[in-house]
C-alpha positions as CSV (number, residue, x, y, z in Angstrom):
1,M,-16.5,19.8,5.4
2,Q,-16.9,18.6,9.1
3,T,-16.2,15.4,10.5
4,R,-18.8,12.7,9.3
5,S,-20.5,11.0,12.1
6,I,-23.3,8.6,12.8
7,P,-25.9,10.1,16.3
8,T,-25.3,8.4,19.2
9,T,-28.5,6.6,19.3
10,V,-28.1,5.2,15.9
11,V,-24.1,4.1,16.9
12,V,-26.0,2.1,20.2
13,I,-28.1,0.4,18.0
14,L,-25.6,-1.1,15.9
15,L,-23.4,-2.0,18.6
16,V,-26.4,-4.2,20.3
17,A,-27.5,-5.5,16.8
18,H,-23.8,-6.8,16.0
19,F,-23.4,-7.8,19.2
20,H,-26.1,-10.2,19.2
21,F,-26.2,-10.9,15.2
22,G,-22.7,-9.8,14.0
23,V,-19.9,-11.9,12.2
24,C,-18.1,-12.6,15.7
25,K,-21.1,-13.8,16.9
26,R,-22.2,-15.7,13.9
27,N,-21.8,-19.6,13.6
28,F,-22.3,-21.1,10.2
29,G,-23.9,-24.5,10.5
30,S,-23.9,-24.9,6.9
31,A,-22.5,-24.5,3.4
32,H,-25.8,-22.4,2.7
33,D,-25.3,-20.5,5.7
34,W,-21.4,-19.0,4.5
35,I,-22.9,-18.6,1.1
36,D,-25.9,-16.3,2.6
37,Y,-23.0,-14.4,4.0
38,F,-21.5,-13.4,1.3
39,R,-24.4,-12.4,-0.7
40,S,-25.5,-9.3,0.2
41,V,-24.1,-6.6,2.7
42,S,-27.1,-4.4,4.1
43,S,-26.5,-0.9,4.4
44,F,-26.8,-1.2,8.1
45,D,-23.8,-3.3,8.1
46,R,-22.0,-0.9,6.2
47,Q,-22.5,1.9,7.9
48,Y,-21.7,-0.1,11.5
49,A,-18.3,-1.0,9.6
50,L,-17.6,2.5,8.8
51,H,-18.1,3.5,12.2
52,V,-16.1,0.7,13.4
53,V,-13.2,1.6,11.3
54,R,-13.2,5.0,12.1
55,N,-13.1,4.2,15.5
56,M,-10.5,2.2,14.7
57,F,-8.4,5.3,13.6
58,D,-9.2,7.5,16.0
59,F,-8.7,5.2,19.0
60,S,-4.8,4.2,17.6
61,Y,-4.2,7.7,16.6
62,G,-5.4,9.3,19.5
63,H,-3.2,7.3,21.4
64,Y,0.1,8.0,19.4
65,M,-0.8,11.7,19.9
66,Q,-1.4,11.6,23.8
67,H,1.9,8.8,24.5
68,A,4.0,8.9,21.5
69,F,3.8,12.6,19.6
70,P,6.8,13.6,18.4
71,A,8.2,10.3,18.3
72,D,7.8,8.2,15.4
73,E,5.6,5.5,16.2
74,L,3.6,4.5,19.0
75,D,4.0,0.9,21.1
76,P,0.6,-0.1,21.8
77,V,1.1,-2.5,24.4
78,H,3.0,-0.3,26.6
79,C,1.7,2.9,25.5
80,T,4.9,4.7,24.4
81,G,6.8,6.7,21.8
82,R,9.6,5.3,19.6
83,G,12.1,6.6,17.7
84,H,15.4,5.9,16.1
85,D,17.6,3.4,17.6
86,H,20.5,5.5,18.1
87,E,22.1,2.9,20.3
88,H,22.1,0.4,17.5
89,P,22.4,1.3,14.3
90,E,22.4,-1.9,12.9
91,N,19.2,-2.6,13.4
92,L,17.6,-1.7,10.7
93,N,13.8,-2.9,11.4
94,I,13.5,0.4,12.9
95,N,16.0,2.7,11.7
96,D,15.1,2.4,8.0
97,A,12.1,3.6,8.5
98,L,12.2,5.6,11.8
99,G,14.0,8.8,11.3
100,D,13.2,10.9,14.6
101,Y,10.8,12.7,12.0
102,Q,6.9,12.7,13.5
103,L,6.6,9.7,10.7
104,T,3.2,8.6,12.1
105,L,2.2,12.0,12.0
106,I,3.2,12.8,8.5
107,D,2.0,9.4,7.2
108,S,-1.6,10.0,8.6
109,L,-2.2,13.3,7.2
110,D,-4.5,12.5,4.3
111,T,-6.1,9.5,6.2
112,L,-7.2,12.9,8.9
113,A,-8.7,14.3,6.0
114,I,-10.3,11.9,3.9
115,M,-12.1,10.5,7.6
116,G,-13.4,14.1,7.4
117,H,-11.6,14.9,10.7
118,V,-10.7,18.9,9.1
119,E,-9.6,20.2,12.3
120,Q,-7.8,17.7,13.5
121,F,-5.7,17.7,10.4
122,K,-5.1,21.1,10.4
123,R,-3.8,21.1,14.1
124,A,-1.3,18.2,12.9
125,V,-0.1,20.5,10.1
126,A,0.6,23.4,13.0
127,L,2.5,20.5,14.7
128,V,4.4,19.2,11.9
129,I,5.8,22.5,10.9
130,K,6.6,23.4,14.5
131,H,8.5,20.5,15.4
132,L,9.6,18.6,12.1
133,S,13.7,19.1,11.9
134,F,15.8,17.1,9.1
135,D,18.9,18.4,10.9
136,R,20.2,15.3,12.3
137,A,23.0,12.6,12.8
138,V,20.2,9.4,11.7
139,R,20.7,7.1,8.7
140,V,17.2,5.8,6.9
141,Q,16.4,4.2,3.8
142,V,15.7,6.1,0.7
143,F,13.2,4.2,0.3
144,E,10.7,4.7,3.6
145,A,12.0,8.0,3.6
146,T,10.3,8.4,0.3
147,I,7.1,6.8,0.5
148,R,6.3,7.5,4.3
149,I,7.4,11.2,4.5
150,L,8.1,12.6,1.0
151,G,4.9,11.2,0.0
152,G,3.5,12.1,3.1
153,L,4.2,15.6,3.0
154,L,3.2,16.5,-0.1
155,S,-0.2,14.8,0.1
156,A,-0.8,16.8,2.5
157,H,0.5,20.2,0.8
158,L,-2.1,18.8,-2.8
159,L,-4.7,18.7,-0.2
160,I,-4.2,21.5,1.7
161,T,-4.0,23.7,-1.6
162,D,-6.8,22.0,-3.9
163,P,-8.7,25.3,-4.7
164,S,-11.8,22.7,-5.7
165,Q,-11.3,21.7,-1.7
166,P,-13.1,18.1,-1.8
167,F,-12.7,16.8,2.0
168,G,-13.3,20.7,3.2
169,D,-11.5,23.9,3.7
170,L,-8.0,21.9,5.2
171,R,-6.2,25.3,4.3
172,P,-4.7,27.0,7.2
173,V,-5.3,31.2,7.4
174,W,-1.5,30.9,8.1
175,Y,-0.5,28.4,5.7
176,D,2.7,29.5,3.2
177,D,3.4,26.1,1.7
178,E,5.8,25.2,4.5
179,L,5.1,21.8,3.5
180,L,6.1,21.8,0.5
181,A,9.4,23.4,1.6
182,F,10.1,20.5,4.4
183,A,9.5,18.3,1.1
184,H,12.1,20.0,-0.7
185,D,14.7,20.4,2.2
186,L,14.3,16.3,2.3
187,A,14.5,15.5,-1.3
188,N,18.2,17.4,-1.6
189,R,19.0,15.7,1.2
190,M,18.2,12.3,0.0
191,L,20.5,13.3,-3.5
192,N,22.8,12.3,-1.3
193,A,22.3,8.7,-2.1
194,F,22.5,9.1,-6.0
195,D,26.0,11.5,-5.6
196,T,27.9,8.8,-4.7
197,S,27.2,5.7,-6.9
198,A,29.6,4.8,-10.1
199,T,25.5,3.7,-11.9
200,S,23.2,6.4,-10.9
201,L,21.5,3.8,-9.2
202,P,21.1,5.1,-5.4
203,Y,22.4,3.5,-2.1
204,P,20.3,2.6,-0.2
205,R,20.6,4.7,2.6
206,F,21.6,8.3,3.3
207,Y,22.3,10.9,6.8
208,L,19.4,13.0,7.3
209,G,21.9,15.4,8.5
210,P,23.7,17.9,6.0
211,G,27.3,16.6,5.1
212,L,27.1,13.7,5.7
213,R,27.2,10.6,3.2
214,D,26.9,6.9,3.3
215,N,28.3,4.1,1.3
216,T,29.0,1.8,3.6
217,T,26.0,-0.7,2.0
218,S,25.8,-1.1,-1.8
219,E,23.7,-3.5,-2.1
220,T,20.0,-2.3,-2.7
221,C,16.3,-4.2,-4.0
222,L,14.5,-3.5,-7.1
223,S,11.7,-1.7,-5.5
224,G,13.9,-0.1,-3.1
225,A,15.4,1.8,-6.0
226,G,12.7,2.2,-8.7
227,S,10.1,3.1,-6.4
228,L,10.7,6.6,-6.3
229,L,8.9,8.3,-9.7
230,L,5.8,9.3,-8.5
231,E,7.3,11.1,-5.6
232,F,10.0,12.9,-6.6
233,G,7.7,13.4,-10.0
234,C,5.3,15.3,-8.2
235,L,7.8,17.5,-6.3
236,S,9.5,18.3,-9.6
237,A,5.6,19.1,-10.8
238,L,5.0,21.3,-7.6
239,L,8.3,23.2,-7.7
240,N,8.5,23.4,-11.4
241,D,12.0,22.0,-11.5
242,P,12.4,19.0,-13.3
243,T,15.6,18.0,-11.5
244,Y,13.8,15.0,-9.3
245,A,12.0,13.5,-11.7
246,S,14.7,13.4,-14.3
247,I,16.9,11.4,-11.4
248,S,14.5,9.2,-10.5
249,R,13.3,8.8,-13.9
250,R,16.6,7.4,-15.3
251,V,17.0,4.8,-12.2
252,V,14.0,3.1,-13.6
253,L,15.5,2.9,-17.3
254,N,18.9,1.8,-15.5
255,L,17.1,-1.3,-13.3
256,W,15.0,-1.8,-16.7
257,S,17.9,-2.3,-18.6
258,R,19.6,-4.5,-16.5
259,R,16.8,-7.5,-17.1
260,S,17.8,-11.1,-18.2
261,S,18.8,-11.2,-21.6
262,V,17.3,-14.9,-21.9
263,T,13.8,-14.3,-19.9
264,G,13.1,-10.8,-19.8
265,L,13.2,-11.0,-15.7
266,L,14.6,-8.5,-13.5
267,G,16.4,-9.4,-10.1
268,A,15.6,-9.0,-6.1
269,T,18.6,-6.7,-5.3
270,I,21.5,-5.2,-6.8
271,D,25.0,-3.4,-6.7
272,V,25.2,-0.1,-6.9
273,N,28.7,0.5,-7.5
274,T,28.5,-2.4,-10.4
275,G,25.0,-3.0,-11.3
276,N,25.4,-6.7,-11.1
277,W,22.4,-8.8,-9.6
278,I,23.0,-10.3,-6.2
279,D,20.0,-11.7,-5.5
280,R,18.6,-13.3,-8.9
281,M,15.0,-14.3,-7.5
282,S,12.3,-12.6,-9.6
283,G,8.9,-12.6,-8.4
284,I,6.2,-10.1,-7.6
285,G,6.3,-9.7,-4.0
286,A,9.2,-8.1,-1.6
287,G,11.7,-6.3,-3.0
288,H,9.7,-6.4,-6.5
289,D,6.2,-5.1,-5.7
290,S,6.0,-1.2,-6.2
291,F,8.9,-1.0,-9.3
292,Y,5.7,-2.6,-11.6
293,E,3.4,-0.8,-9.5
294,Y,5.0,2.8,-10.3
295,L,5.7,1.9,-13.8
296,H,2.0,1.8,-14.2
297,K,1.2,4.6,-12.4
298,S,3.7,6.4,-13.7
299,S,1.7,6.6,-16.9
300,V,-1.4,7.2,-15.2
301,L,-0.4,10.5,-13.2
302,F,2.5,11.6,-15.4
303,G,1.3,10.2,-18.8
304,D,4.3,8.8,-19.4
305,R,3.8,6.9,-22.4
306,Q,7.5,4.7,-22.0
307,M,6.6,4.0,-18.2
308,G,3.3,3.0,-19.6
309,S,4.6,0.7,-22.1
310,M,7.3,-0.4,-20.1
311,F,4.8,-2.1,-17.6
312,E,2.6,-4.0,-20.5
313,Q,6.3,-5.7,-21.1
314,A,6.8,-6.6,-17.8
315,L,3.2,-7.9,-17.6
316,H,3.4,-10.4,-19.9
317,T,6.9,-11.2,-19.1
318,L,5.7,-11.9,-15.5
319,R,2.9,-13.9,-16.9
320,Y,4.9,-15.9,-18.8
321,H,7.3,-16.9,-16.6
322,L,6.0,-16.6,-13.2
323,R,2.6,-17.7,-13.7
324,T,1.4,-21.6,-13.7
325,N,-1.2,-21.5,-15.4
326,G,-0.3,-20.0,-18.9
327,S,-4.2,-19.2,-20.4
328,S,-6.6,-17.8,-18.4
329,C,-7.0,-17.9,-14.6
330,L,-10.8,-18.9,-15.6
331,T,-9.8,-21.8,-17.7
332,N,-9.6,-23.9,-14.4
333,D,-7.0,-26.3,-16.5
334,G,-3.9,-27.4,-14.2
335,Q,-3.2,-25.9,-10.7
336,P,-4.5,-22.3,-9.6
337,S,-2.7,-19.5,-11.2
338,V,0.2,-18.5,-8.8
339,Y,3.2,-16.4,-9.7
340,W,6.2,-18.3,-8.6
341,N,9.6,-16.8,-7.1
342,L,11.8,-17.7,-10.1
343,D,15.8,-17.2,-11.2
344,M,15.9,-14.6,-13.3
345,Y,18.2,-15.7,-15.8
346,S,17.0,-19.8,-15.6
347,G,13.8,-19.4,-15.2
348,R,13.9,-22.4,-12.4
349,K,11.4,-22.4,-9.7
350,S,13.4,-20.4,-6.6
351,N,11.0,-21.4,-3.5
352,Y,7.3,-22.4,-3.1
353,W,6.3,-19.6,-0.7
354,I,4.2,-16.4,-1.1
355,D,4.9,-13.8,0.9
356,S,2.2,-11.1,2.3
357,L,3.5,-8.1,0.0
358,Q,1.9,-10.6,-2.6
359,A,-1.1,-9.3,-2.1
360,M,-1.2,-5.9,-3.5
361,W,-0.8,-7.6,-6.8
362,P,-4.6,-8.0,-7.7
363,G,-5.4,-4.5,-6.6
364,L,-2.6,-3.5,-9.7
365,L,-4.4,-5.8,-11.9
366,V,-7.5,-4.2,-11.3
367,T,-6.4,-0.3,-12.4
368,S,-4.4,-1.6,-14.9
369,G,-8.1,-2.8,-16.3
370,D,-7.3,-6.8,-15.9
371,V,-10.2,-7.6,-13.4
372,T,-10.8,-11.4,-14.3
373,E,-7.4,-12.4,-13.5
374,A,-7.5,-9.9,-10.4
375,V,-10.4,-11.9,-9.2
376,C,-8.5,-15.0,-8.9
377,Q,-5.7,-13.8,-7.5
378,H,-7.3,-12.0,-4.2
379,A,-9.0,-15.8,-4.0
380,L,-5.8,-17.1,-3.5
381,H,-4.5,-14.4,-0.7
382,Y,-8.2,-14.8,1.3
383,F,-7.6,-18.3,1.2
384,I,-4.3,-17.5,3.0
385,W,-5.4,-15.1,5.1
386,R,-8.4,-17.7,6.3
387,V,-5.8,-20.1,7.5
388,H,-5.3,-17.6,10.8
389,N,-7.5,-15.2,9.6
390,L,-4.4,-13.0,9.3
391,S,-2.0,-12.7,6.8
392,P,1.7,-14.2,7.5
393,E,4.1,-12.2,6.4
394,R,5.4,-15.9,4.5
395,Y,3.3,-19.1,4.0
396,D,4.7,-22.2,2.2
397,I,2.3,-23.8,-0.3
398,S,4.7,-27.2,-0.1
399,T,4.8,-27.3,3.9
400,E,1.4,-25.5,4.7
401,T,3.8,-23.7,7.3
402,C,4.7,-19.8,8.3
403,P,8.3,-19.4,7.5
404,L,7.9,-15.8,8.5
405,P,4.6,-16.3,11.0
406,F,4.3,-12.3,11.8
407,Y,1.6,-9.9,10.4
408,P,2.9,-6.3,10.9
409,L,-0.5,-5.2,10.2
410,R,0.1,-5.1,6.6
411,P,-2.6,-3.3,4.3
412,E,-1.9,-5.2,1.0
413,L,-5.4,-7.5,1.4
414,A,-7.5,-4.7,2.3
415,E,-6.2,-2.5,-0.5
416,S,-7.0,-5.1,-3.3
417,T,-9.8,-5.8,-1.5
418,Y,-11.3,-2.1,-1.9
419,F,-10.1,-1.8,-5.5
420,L,-11.9,-4.9,-6.5
421,Y,-15.1,-3.8,-4.7
422,R,-14.2,-0.5,-6.9
423,A,-14.3,-2.5,-10.0
424,T,-17.0,-5.0,-9.6
425,G,-19.3,-3.7,-7.0
426,H,-19.4,-7.7,-5.4
427,P,-20.9,-7.4,-1.8
428,F,-18.2,-10.4,-1.2
429,Y,-15.3,-8.0,-1.3
430,L,-17.1,-5.9,1.1
431,Q,-17.3,-8.9,3.8
432,V,-13.6,-9.5,3.5
433,G,-13.2,-6.3,4.4
434,K,-15.8,-7.2,7.3
435,Q,-13.7,-10.2,8.1
436,I,-10.3,-8.0,7.9
437,M,-11.8,-5.5,10.5
438,E,-13.1,-7.9,12.8
439,S,-10.0,-9.9,12.8
440,L,-8.1,-7.0,13.3
441,K,-10.1,-6.0,16.3
442,Q,-9.9,-9.1,17.8
443,H,-6.4,-10.3,17.9
444,A,-4.4,-6.7,17.5
445,K,-5.9,-4.3,19.5
446,A,-3.8,-3.4,22.3
447,R,-4.4,-1.2,25.4
448,C,-3.5,1.8,23.2
449,G,-3.7,1.0,19.5
450,F,-3.2,-1.9,17.5
451,A,0.0,-4.3,17.4
452,T,1.8,-5.9,15.1
453,I,1.0,-9.4,15.8
454,H,4.0,-12.1,16.1
455,N,2.8,-15.2,15.2
456,V,-0.5,-15.2,13.3
457,A,-0.9,-19.2,14.6
458,D,-1.2,-18.0,18.7
459,K,-1.9,-14.2,18.0
460,S,1.1,-13.5,20.3
461,Q,1.6,-9.4,20.1
462,E,4.8,-7.4,19.4
463,D,4.9,-4.1,20.6
464,R,4.8,-1.9,17.1
465,M,2.4,0.0,15.6
466,E,3.6,0.6,12.1
467,S,2.6,4.0,10.6
468,F,1.1,2.5,7.4
469,F,-1.5,0.5,9.8
470,L,-3.2,4.4,9.7
471,S,-1.9,5.2,6.2
472,E,-3.1,2.7,4.4
473,T,-4.7,-0.5,6.1
474,L,-7.2,1.4,8.1
475,K,-7.6,4.1,4.8
476,Y,-8.6,1.1,2.4
477,L,-10.6,-0.2,4.8
478,Y,-12.5,3.1,5.1
479,L,-12.5,3.8,1.3
480,L,-14.2,0.7,1.0
481,F,-17.3,0.9,3.1
482,D,-17.6,5.0,2.5
483,E,-19.3,5.3,-0.8
484,S,-20.1,9.0,-1.1
485,N,-16.2,9.7,0.1
486,P,-14.8,12.2,-2.3
487,V,-11.9,9.9,-3.3
488,N,-15.0,7.3,-4.4
489,R,-16.7,10.0,-6.2
490,N,-13.6,10.7,-7.7
491,E,-11.9,7.7,-8.3
492,L,-10.4,8.4,-11.8
493,D,-9.2,11.9,-10.8
494,Y,-6.4,10.1,-8.1
495,V,-3.4,7.6,-7.8
496,F,-2.5,6.0,-5.0
497,S,1.0,6.1,-4.1
498,T,2.4,2.7,-2.7
499,Q,2.0,4.3,0.8
500,A,-1.9,4.9,0.1
501,H,-0.8,8.9,-0.1
502,L,-3.2,10.6,-2.5
503,F,-1.8,12.3,-5.5
504,P,-4.6,14.4,-8.3
505,V,-3.8,13.1,-11.9
506,R,-5.2,16.5,-13.5
507,R,-3.5,19.0,-11.4
508,I,-0.2,16.7,-11.2
509,R,-0.5,17.1,-15.4
510,S,-1.5,20.6,-15.5
511,L,1.4,21.4,-13.6
512,L,3.7,19.4,-15.6
513,D,2.6,20.9,-18.8
514,Q,4.2,24.5,-17.4
515,L,7.6,22.7,-17.2
516,D,10.0,24.5,-20.0
517,T,11.3,20.8,-19.6
518,N,9.3,18.4,-19.3
519,P,11.0,15.1,-17.5
520,F,7.9,13.0,-18.4
521,S,8.8,13.3,-22.4
522,T,6.2,11.4,-23.9
523,L,3.6,13.2,-22.0
524,E,0.2,12.5,-23.5
525,H,-2.2,16.0,-22.8
526,I,-5.1,14.9,-20.6
527,T,-8.6,15.8,-21.8
528,A,-11.3,13.1,-20.1
529,Q,-10.4,9.8,-18.6
530,K,-12.3,7.1,-18.5
531,N,-12.6,3.6,-17.3
532,S,-10.5,1.7,-18.8
533,C,-11.6,-1.7,-16.6
534,P,-15.4,-2.2,-17.1
535,S,-16.7,-4.2,-14.6
536,P,-16.3,-8.1,-15.7
537,K,-19.4,-10.7,-15.9
538,L,-18.9,-12.4,-12.5
539,P,-21.0,-15.4,-11.4
540,R,-24.4,-14.7,-10.4
541,S,-23.7,-15.7,-6.9
542,A,-22.7,-15.1,-3.4
543,I,-18.6,-15.5,-4.5
544,P,-17.3,-13.7,-7.6
545,L,-16.0,-17.4,-9.1
546,K,-17.5,-20.5,-10.4
547,K,-17.5,-23.1,-7.2
548,D,-15.3,-25.5,-8.7
549,L,-12.6,-23.1,-9.4
550,W,-13.0,-21.5,-5.9
551,Q,-12.6,-25.0,-4.2
552,K,-9.5,-26.0,-6.6
553,I,-7.9,-22.5,-5.0
554,G,-9.1,-23.2,-1.6
555,T,-7.6,-27.2,-1.5
556,F,-4.5,-25.7,-2.9
557,V,-3.9,-23.6,-0.2
558,N,-5.0,-26.1,2.3
559,S,-6.5,-23.7,4.2
560,G,-9.7,-26.0,5.2
561,L,-12.2,-23.4,4.0
562,D,-14.5,-25.4,1.9
563,L,-17.8,-23.5,1.5
564,F,-19.6,-25.4,-0.3
565,S,-19.0,-29.0,1.9
566,S,-22.3,-30.0,3.3
């Protein structure tokens, strides 16, 4: 398959039309203008948006390769590369993710394939094989290395070796499973983090270099320790070795056993030596999010009934304790449906802020079948986004302020927007995707890529482009507009990792069937997957919620955006 492209003449017409009539020039004189804006999206607009997102990726990836590779990240303002901060090992904001291992390139591999860049994908694979080495005295985080590097290597290997070649012939003629070998090597080094723990919970960080162990910090978070199973499980399936899946699955069960006996809730951080909770805050955002995500996705990808049952139990508990509106979000009684952060033992509210990672929750609800609740949750995060047309890392509802005002180009709102569009087909979500795209172009574009927004209020930039911008944010926006993409044509056969890496369900389950000892002991044989979340009956209007509920959510967030005011 060749790179999908739009003829130059069509691109010129699209650009001229968008300049005169597009979102960036649009003035909404009345509420009816807003309503008309959300009512539909033409194929013309969709093709334009697809072209823009692809160009955003090509622009950023191209500058990374030109100015930064083989460094981990691109500094898009000064057009330089960034790697592990060896002079300041305490700089965890950098050093947890950056290990001098071509992070952005590896994290972007399956995005290249999804966008149809076949030859670039092959060149990228060759560069990874030529330059990658883990023989470095570098300390990185188990979680980040797993979801970005291990996941990126495994996803690319699965795409290369897929006999059906849905994205074209991605296999270099000389390929001999080198990416899988790298993944195997990395996972073995990572096992050091498990060997030194008295509870079987992994230490949060490990040294890449052989013979080095790190036990200086024993505090790890729920999601950091409990979100390894998809990648470790796929590795076990590909290697025909249950070791990695068994180790990571045991961690999940261990954490699950430490729920509060009073509320059934889990905390935020735990001491891996004692098993005691340190931060007792329970929530669905930072420190918690992907733990619940991987419970559900492990049941889908591996057929693990126990993980699925645990997810359903967790979902019930979270709704009962954390959600303000005890009944359906559509009943419109009391406050809008919000999942607050609570003390895991007392159930008392810990704070009134909502962090940007919580915006993944609507997408998780969609994939687990609760589309109606997902619509309401997405509306909440969309209104928060509308305050500054960017998502602050943390927004405090009680003070209407942003205690953490930066935006590092996170994907969560785009992710949930994509899944809700796939589930409902409502054009509102296409328009939201266009707004996110335009806002990124307007505020985050820098000389050599797209930059972290230091403060969403004044739109000041910070010289960093994290790898998840290419791995997740642009991938989800691209898939939102590319109806004919192989991912969308075969969406029931793919599971996205928390880093948006693709794992094929049927193939992984088939490989697991060949294991002598299956770590997912309750594996259910796959026949044919059916859509478990049929499209709900949404209001026949420009927005997917009734007017009064939409207004209530907007007033609650106090974004000042009332689409129905005259």
